[in-house]
C-alpha positions as CSV (number, residue, x, y, z in Angstrom):
1,X,-30.1,38.3,83.7
2,X,-27.7,41.1,83.0
3,X,-30.6,43.6,82.7
4,X,-32.0,42.4,86.1
5,X,-28.6,42.8,87.7
6,X,-28.4,46.4,86.5
7,X,-31.8,47.2,87.8
8,X,-31.0,45.6,91.1
9,X,-27.8,47.7,91.4
10,X,-29.7,50.9,90.5
11,X,-32.5,50.2,93.0
12,X,-30.4,49.5,96.0
13,X,-31.3,51.4,99.2
14,X,-28.8,52.3,101.8
15,X,-29.2,49.9,104.7
16,X,-29.9,51.3,108.1
17,X,-27.9,50.6,111.2
18,X,-28.3,47.0,112.3
19,X,-28.6,45.5,115.8
20,X,-25.6,43.2,116.5
21,X,-26.0,40.2,118.6
22,X,-23.7,40.6,121.6
23,X,-20.7,38.4,122.2
24,X,-20.8,36.8,118.7
25,X,-17.7,38.2,117.1
26,X,-16.5,41.7,116.7
27,X,-15.0,41.9,113.2
28,X,-16.8,44.1,110.7
29,X,-15.2,42.6,107.6
30,X,-17.3,40.5,105.3
31,X,-15.6,37.1,105.9
32,X,-12.0,36.3,105.3
33,X,-9.2,35.7,107.8
34,X,-8.6,37.4,111.0
35,X,-5.2,38.8,112.1
36,X,-4.4,35.6,113.9
37,X,-5.1,33.5,110.7
38,X,-8.4,32.1,111.8
39,X,-11.5,32.1,109.6
40,X,-14.1,34.7,110.2
41,X,-17.7,34.2,108.9
42,X,-19.9,37.2,108.2
43,X,-23.5,36.0,109.1
44,X,-26.6,38.1,108.6
45,X,-29.7,37.0,110.4
46,X,-33.3,38.0,110.6
47,X,-34.6,39.5,113.8
48,X,-35.1,36.9,116.6
49,X,-37.4,36.7,119.6
50,X,-35.8,37.1,123.0
51,X,-35.9,33.4,123.7
52,X,-34.4,32.6,120.3
53,X,-31.7,35.2,120.8
54,X,-30.5,33.6,124.0
55,X,-30.4,30.2,122.4
56,X,-28.6,31.5,119.3
57,X,-26.0,33.3,121.4
58,X,-25.2,30.0,123.2
59,X,-25.1,28.0,120.0
60,X,-22.9,30.4,118.1
61,X,-20.4,30.5,121.0
62,X,-20.5,26.7,121.0
63,X,-19.8,26.6,117.3
64,X,-16.9,29.0,117.6
65,X,-15.4,26.9,120.4
66,X,-15.8,23.6,118.6
67,X,-14.5,24.8,115.2
68,X,-12.2,27.7,115.9
69,X,-14.2,29.7,113.4
70,X,-15.1,33.3,114.4
71,X,-18.8,34.2,113.6
72,X,-19.6,37.8,113.1
73,X,-23.4,37.5,113.6
74,X,-25.7,40.5,113.1
75,X,-29.5,40.8,113.2
76,X,-31.6,42.8,110.8
77,X,-35.3,43.2,110.0
78,X,-36.2,41.3,106.8
79,X,-36.6,44.6,104.9
80,X,-33.2,45.8,106.0
81,X,-31.7,42.4,105.3
82,X,-33.0,42.3,101.7
83,X,-31.7,45.8,100.9
84,X,-28.3,45.2,102.6
85,X,-27.8,42.0,100.6
86,X,-28.5,43.9,97.4
87,X,-26.1,46.7,98.4
88,X,-23.4,44.2,99.3
89,X,-23.9,42.2,96.1
90,X,-23.6,45.4,94.0
91,X,-20.2,46.0,95.6
92,X,-19.1,42.4,95.3
93,X,-18.9,42.2,99.1
94,X,-21.6,39.8,100.2
95,X,-21.7,38.1,103.6
96,X,-20.9,34.4,103.9
97,X,-24.3,33.3,105.1
98,X,-27.6,35.2,105.2
99,X,-31.1,34.3,106.5
100,X,-33.7,34.8,103.7
101,X,-37.3,34.6,102.6
102,X,-38.5,32.3,99.8
103,X,-39.7,35.3,97.7
104,X,-36.1,36.5,97.3
105,X,-34.9,33.3,95.8
106,X,-35.7,34.0,92.2
107,X,-34.4,37.5,92.4
108,X,-31.1,36.5,93.9
109,X,-30.7,33.5,91.6
110,X,-31.4,35.7,88.5
111,X,-28.7,38.1,89.7
112,X,-26.2,35.2,89.7
113,X,-25.0,35.7,93.3
114,X,-26.0,32.4,94.9
115,X,-23.7,29.4,95.2
116,X,-25.0,26.1,93.7
117,X,-24.9,23.8,96.7
118,X,-25.7,20.5,94.8
119,X,-22.2,18.9,95.3
120,X,-22.2,19.9,98.9
121,X,-25.6,18.4,99.6
122,X,-24.3,15.1,98.0
123,X,-21.8,14.9,100.9
124,X,-24.1,16.1,103.7
125,X,-25.4,13.2,105.7
126,X,-28.3,15.1,107.3
127,X,-29.8,15.9,103.9
128,X,-31.6,12.6,104.3
129,X,-33.9,14.2,107.0
130,X,-35.2,16.8,104.5
131,X,-38.4,15.7,102.6
132,X,-38.7,15.8,98.9
133,X,-41.0,18.8,99.3
134,X,-38.3,20.6,101.3
135,X,-35.6,19.7,98.7
136,X,-37.8,21.0,95.9
137,X,-38.3,24.3,97.8
138,X,-34.5,24.6,98.0
139,X,-33.9,24.0,94.3
140,X,-34.2,25.9,91.0
141,X,-34.0,23.5,88.1
142,X,-31.1,21.2,88.9
143,X,-29.4,23.6,91.3
144,X,-29.8,23.6,95.1
145,X,-29.6,27.2,96.1
146,X,-30.1,27.2,99.9
147,X,-30.1,25.4,103.2
148,X,-33.5,25.5,105.0
149,X,-33.7,27.0,108.5
150,X,-37.4,27.3,109.1
151,X,-40.6,25.9,107.7
152,X,-44.3,26.5,108.3
153,X,-47.2,25.0,106.5
154,X,-50.9,25.8,106.4
155,X,-53.6,23.5,107.8
156,X,-57.4,23.5,107.8
157,X,-58.5,24.4,111.3
158,X,-62.0,23.4,112.5
159,X,-64.0,24.3,115.6
160,X,-65.2,20.8,116.5
161,X,-67.9,22.0,118.9
162,X,-69.3,24.4,116.3
163,X,-69.2,21.8,113.6
164,X,-71.2,19.4,115.8
165,X,-73.7,22.1,116.6
166,X,-74.3,22.6,112.9
167,X,-74.6,18.9,112.4
168,X,-71.7,18.8,110.0
169,X,-68.7,16.6,109.6
170,X,-65.3,18.1,108.7
171,X,-65.5,18.8,105.0
172,X,-63.0,16.9,102.9
173,X,-63.9,18.4,99.5
174,X,-64.9,21.7,98.0
175,X,-68.4,20.3,97.4
176,X,-68.6,19.4,101.1
177,X,-67.8,23.0,101.9
178,X,-70.4,24.3,99.5
179,X,-73.1,22.0,100.8
180,X,-73.2,23.7,104.3
181,X,-75.7,26.3,103.2
182,X,-77.9,26.0,106.3
183,X,-75.0,26.0,108.8
184,X,-75.2,29.7,109.5
185,X,-78.9,29.5,110.4
186,X,-78.2,26.6,112.8
187,X,-75.2,28.1,114.5
188,X,-75.0,31.8,113.9
189,X,-71.5,31.1,112.5
190,X,-70.2,30.9,108.9
191,X,-68.8,27.4,108.2
192,X,-65.8,28.5,106.1
193,X,-63.6,31.5,105.6
194,X,-61.4,33.0,102.8
195,X,-58.6,35.5,102.9
196,X,-59.3,37.6,99.7
197,X,-56.9,40.5,100.2
198,X,-53.4,41.0,101.6
199,X,-50.4,38.7,101.7
200,X,-52.3,35.6,102.7
201,X,-54.6,35.7,99.6
202,X,-51.9,34.6,97.1
203,X,-50.7,31.9,99.5
204,X,-54.2,30.5,99.8
205,X,-54.8,30.7,96.1
206,X,-51.7,28.9,95.2
207,X,-53.0,25.9,97.2
208,X,-56.3,25.8,95.4
209,X,-54.4,26.0,92.1
210,X,-52.1,23.2,93.1
211,X,-55.1,21.1,94.1
212,X,-56.2,21.4,90.5
213,X,-52.8,20.5,89.2
214,X,-51.8,24.1,88.3
215,X,-48.8,26.4,88.9
216,X,-49.0,30.1,88.7
217,X,-46.0,29.9,86.3
218,X,-43.9,26.9,85.4
219,X,-40.3,26.3,84.4
220,X,-39.8,25.9,80.6
221,X,-37.1,24.1,78.6
222,X,-35.1,27.3,78.2
223,X,-34.8,27.7,81.9
224,X,-37.2,30.6,82.1
225,X,-40.8,30.7,83.3
226,X,-44.3,31.1,81.8
227,X,-48.0,30.9,82.8
228,X,-49.3,28.3,80.3
229,X,-53.0,28.3,81.1
230,X,-54.0,30.0,77.8
231,X,-52.0,27.5,75.8
232,X,-54.0,24.6,77.3
233,X,-57.8,24.5,77.4
234,X,-57.8,22.0,80.3
235,X,-55.5,24.2,82.4
236,X,-57.6,27.3,81.7
237,X,-60.7,25.4,82.7
238,X,-59.1,24.3,85.9
239,X,-58.0,27.8,86.7
240,X,-61.6,29.0,86.1
241,X,-62.8,26.3,88.5
242,X,-60.7,27.9,91.3
243,X,-62.3,31.3,90.7
244,X,-65.7,29.6,90.6
245,X,-65.0,28.1,94.0
246,X,-64.3,31.6,95.4
247,X,-67.5,32.9,93.8
248,X,-69.6,29.9,95.0
249,X,-68.3,30.3,98.6
250,X,-69.7,33.8,98.7
251,X,-72.9,33.2,96.7
252,X,-73.9,30.2,98.7
253,X,-73.5,31.9,102.0
254,X,-70.9,29.5,103.4
255,X,-68.5,32.4,103.7
256,X,-69.1,35.9,105.1
257,X,-69.8,38.2,102.2
258,X,-67.6,40.8,103.9
259,X,-64.7,38.5,103.2
260,X,-64.4,40.1,99.8
261,X,-62.3,42.7,101.5
262,X,-60.8,40.6,104.4
263,X,-57.1,40.0,104.8
264,X,-55.5,37.6,107.3
265,X,-56.1,39.9,110.3
266,X,-59.9,39.7,110.0
267,X,-60.0,36.0,109.1
268,X,-57.7,35.0,111.9
269,X,-59.7,37.1,114.4
270,X,-63.0,35.7,113.2
271,X,-61.8,32.1,113.6
272,X,-60.3,32.8,117.0
273,X,-63.5,34.4,118.2
274,X,-65.8,31.7,116.8
275,X,-67.4,33.8,114.1
276,X,-66.2,31.2,111.5
277,X,-66.2,27.5,112.1
278,X,-63.2,26.6,109.9
279,X,-60.3,28.3,108.2
280,X,-57.0,27.6,106.4
281,X,-54.2,29.2,108.4
282,X,-51.0,28.5,110.3
283,X,-49.8,27.2,113.7
284,X,-49.2,30.7,115.0
285,X,-52.8,30.6,116.2
286,X,-51.5,28.5,119.1
287,X,-50.8,31.8,120.8
288,X,-54.5,32.7,120.5
289,X,-55.4,29.4,122.1
290,X,-53.6,30.5,125.3
291,X,-55.5,33.9,125.2
292,X,-58.9,32.4,124.3
293,X,-59.0,28.9,125.8
294,X,-62.8,28.7,125.9
295,X,-63.3,29.2,122.2
296,X,-60.0,27.7,120.9
297,X,-59.9,24.5,123.0
298,X,-62.0,22.6,120.5
299,X,-59.8,23.3,117.4
300,X,-58.7,20.3,115.3
301,X,-56.1,20.3,112.6
302,X,-57.2,18.8,109.3
303,X,-56.1,18.5,105.7
304,X,-57.3,21.3,103.4
305,X,-60.5,20.3,101.5
306,X,-59.8,19.4,97.9
307,X,-61.9,19.5,94.7
308,X,-63.3,16.3,93.4
309,X,-60.5,14.4,91.8
310,X,-58.0,16.9,93.0
311,X,-54.6,16.6,94.7
312,X,-54.0,17.2,98.4
313,X,-51.8,20.4,98.8
314,X,-50.9,22.9,101.4
315,X,-48.8,26.1,101.3
316,X,-45.3,25.6,102.5
317,X,-43.3,28.7,103.6
318,X,-39.8,27.4,103.5
319,X,-37.1,29.9,104.5
320,X,-33.6,29.5,103.1
321,X,-30.1,30.3,104.3
322,X,-28.3,31.8,101.3
323,X,-24.7,31.2,100.5
324,X,-23.0,33.5,98.0
325,X,-20.5,32.6,95.3
326,X,-18.4,35.6,96.1
327,X,-17.7,34.3,99.6
328,X,-14.0,33.6,100.5
329,X,-15.1,31.0,103.0
330,X,-17.5,28.7,101.1
331,X,-16.6,25.5,103.0
332,X,-16.9,27.1,106.4
333,X,-20.1,28.9,105.3
334,X,-21.8,25.6,104.3
335,X,-20.6,24.0,107.6
336,X,-22.2,26.8,109.6
337,X,-25.4,26.7,107.5
338,X,-25.8,23.0,108.1
339,X,-25.1,23.6,111.8
340,X,-28.1,26.0,111.8
341,X,-30.1,23.3,110.0
342,X,-28.7,20.7,112.4
343,X,-30.8,18.9,115.0
344,X,-29.5,20.8,118.1
345,X,-30.0,24.3,116.7
346,X,-33.4,23.3,115.2
347,X,-34.6,21.9,118.5
348,X,-33.5,24.9,120.5
349,X,-34.5,27.7,118.1
350,X,-37.1,26.4,115.5
351,X,-38.6,23.3,117.2
352,X,-42.2,24.2,116.2
353,X,-41.2,25.2,112.7
354,X,-38.3,23.0,111.6
355,X,-37.8,21.6,108.1
356,X,-36.2,18.5,109.6
357,X,-38.4,15.4,109.8
358,X,-36.7,14.4,113.1
359,X,-37.4,17.6,115.0
360,X,-40.9,18.0,116.3
361,X,-42.9,18.9,119.4
362,X,-45.8,16.7,120.5
363,X,-49.2,18.2,120.0
364,X,-51.6,19.3,117.3
365,X,-49.8,22.7,116.6
366,X,-46.6,21.0,115.6
367,X,-47.0,17.3,114.8
368,X,-50.4,17.6,113.1
369,X,-49.1,20.6,111.0
370,X,-45.9,18.9,110.1
371,X,-47.8,15.7,109.0
372,X,-49.1,17.8,106.1
373,X,-45.7,19.0,104.9
374,X,-45.2,16.2,102.3
375,X,-48.0,17.9,100.3
376,X,-46.4,21.3,100.6
377,X,-46.2,23.6,97.6
378,X,-44.4,26.9,97.3
379,X,-44.2,29.8,94.9
380,X,-41.9,29.3,91.9
381,X,-38.5,31.0,92.2
382,X,-39.3,34.2,90.3
383,X,-39.7,37.8,91.1
384,X,-43.1,37.8,92.9
385,X,-44.1,41.3,93.8
386,X,-46.3,42.0,90.7
387,X,-47.4,38.4,90.5
388,X,-48.7,38.4,94.1
389,X,-50.6,41.6,93.5
390,X,-52.1,40.3,90.3
391,X,-53.4,37.2,92.2
392,X,-55.0,39.5,94.8
393,X,-56.5,41.7,92.0
394,X,-57.9,38.7,90.2
395,X,-59.9,37.6,93.2
396,X,-61.3,41.2,93.5
397,X,-62.3,41.2,89.8
398,X,-64.5,38.1,90.4
399,X,-65.9,38.9,93.9
400,X,-66.1,42.7,93.7
401,X,-66.3,43.6,90.0
402,X,-68.3,40.7,88.7
403,X,-65.8,39.4,86.2
404,X,-66.5,35.8,85.1
405,X,-64.2,33.0,86.5
406,X,-63.1,32.2,82.9
407,X,-62.2,35.9,82.2
408,X,-60.4,36.2,85.5
409,X,-58.3,33.1,84.7
410,X,-57.3,34.6,81.3
411,X,-56.6,38.0,82.9
412,X,-54.4,36.5,85.6
413,X,-52.5,34.4,83.0
414,X,-51.7,37.6,81.0
415,X,-50.8,39.6,84.1
416,X,-48.3,36.9,85.3
417,X,-46.6,36.8,81.9
418,X,-46.4,40.5,81.8
419,X,-44.7,40.6,85.2
420,X,-42.3,37.9,84.0
421,X,-41.5,39.8,80.9
422,X,-40.8,43.0,82.9
423,X,-38.5,41.1,85.3
424,X,-36.6,39.4,82.4
425,X,-37.8,35.9,83.4
426,X,-40.4,35.2,80.7
427,X,-39.7,32.1,78.6
428,X,-39.5,32.6,74.8
429,X,-41.2,29.2,74.2
């Protein structure tokens, strides 16, 4: 942990100028008390849309009026926010609350800068509206390390009309997907799609792995992480099955062979334009429905197909509010964080992507997606950069370089453990 902290300090980038949200406090200090003795919270947020910004301005002003706490609320891009947190942590001058991304959780936890919120959750009544999957995503071992502010999950989207044209039912299993070998001849459309490169590829792969009962790396008794596939013949075989599914999708013709080099841009566009009949993606495609109503009006939201005997799963991108153990205002920080996760803020700002079970918007793009969240899986809380790239590379090794599924599973297991060793997170067990 000490080595990681030194590396983090050495690698800090100087943060650029941030855009402050008007009328939400004027102090530039990182928390503490104002001259009049009132509490001032330093809150760093990700960039907001115009509509979100107006709602947030209103809600922050309301919080200040109700509590007497002053909120110094500033927006940053995610890249700027990450670097600014690192810089602040190196100087022991963290904010009180910061919006975050799940891939930062392991890094910040390993640096020892996050507050353990377990005792606070025990006295927070609204914790009951967070599902077990959400709570798992906010935890590392027996510590709760964040308050959720936004959640999106993936679903299996299907063009109902194209499926009917191809004489196919919505596939429920991998075998159902692979059986649609004559679908393209009947419809001119590929029945399934894969994202094999880019940021979406690891998110998709982690779902297929979870369906086979696997994690990309798992928590060990010593509190560190390890990929254990090569220590267990059944796990290695299951991982090989995942790579075999990728290979079979291409070889059988149910997926466009050009998908070997497709990222989410190509796969989203192909589905929106009816060039693929089904695809695992997120509810942001609702925006595409408005632009392409003729093609998108028949879209249904379904569970992701599973392997025979497998476990239902979907990728859950659960974004945390981080609270820091160097804050001078821990009680007020948690109160504000739970206000952000509260029903009013969630309904006004994150209604279509809320982690709360009691906040939803009628319709397939929200209700049908949220119905899948109990089966949500997320990446383990470790440093992910090299691991994500290794997952992308492993797909390319099978689909572009001809590596066998078994060899790819072994290669990825070694690459993950190498990454964990380099980040100081590899278990000695």
